[in-house]
N, C-alpha and C positions, 0 to 999 in steps of 0.2 A: 335742859336745866337739870342740875343735880339736886334731887329732892332732899338728900341728906344735908347738903349745904344750906338749902332753904330752911330746913328745920333748925339748924344751928343758928342761922341768922335770926329766925323768929324768936329763938330763945333769948337773944340779945336785945331785939327790938320787937316786943310782942304786938305792937300796934301795926296791923297790916297796912293801913293807908300810909303811915310814916315809912314803913319798910319799902313799900312800892315806890314812893317818891324818892327815897334815898338811893335805892338800887337804880332807878331810872336816871337820876342825876349822875351817879357814878359811871354808869355805862356810857352815857353821853360824853363825859370827861375822858374816859378811856378811848372812845372812838375818835375824839379830837386830838389824841396823841399824848395825853397825860400818862405818866408811867405808873404801873400798878405798885401798890404798897406791899404786895406779896409776890413771891416768885411763881410764875405760872406753873401748874402741875405738869403740863405738857405743852408742846409747841402749838397745838391746835385748840387749846382750852378756850372755851367761849368767854367773851367779856362779861356776860351775865354771871357765869360761875366765878370768875375772878372777883367781881363786885360782891357777890354773896360770901365768898371766902374772906374777903377783906373785912366785911361786917362780922362774920362768925368769929374771926380771930381778934376782934376788937381794934382793928386798925382804923376803922371809921365808926364814928358814933353820931347819934342824932342829938341835937341840943334844942331845948325849948326856950323860946324868948318869952318869958313870963310878962315882961313889960308890954310887949306887942299884944299878947293875949288880953291883958288888962285894958289896954287902949281899945281893942276891938270890942270888948264887952261894954265899955263905956259908950262907944259910938252906937252899938246896938240898942242900948237902953235909951239913949237920946233920941234915936230914930223912932223907937216904939212910943215914946212920950209924944212925939210930934204927930204921930198917926192917929 
C-alpha cells in the first residue's frame, strides 16, 4: 500500500471507518472486473492503490444518507423507550 496515496485519500475522506469501507467496496468491484476510473500508474499496480488514487483524485466520493441516519436514530429512540 502506498502511504502517500493513503494520506491523500484521508485528506478527502477524514473518517477512517468510511474510508476503509469505501476502499474495501471499490477493491471488490475492481476484482470483479469493473474498470478503474484512473489509468493504472504501472502494469502491476495493486488494486488497493488504484482505489486509493481514485479517492485521492476525487473520482470516487462518499455520500451520507441523512434520511437513513434519521430513521436509525428514531428506531434507536423507540427501542430505548421500550426497554
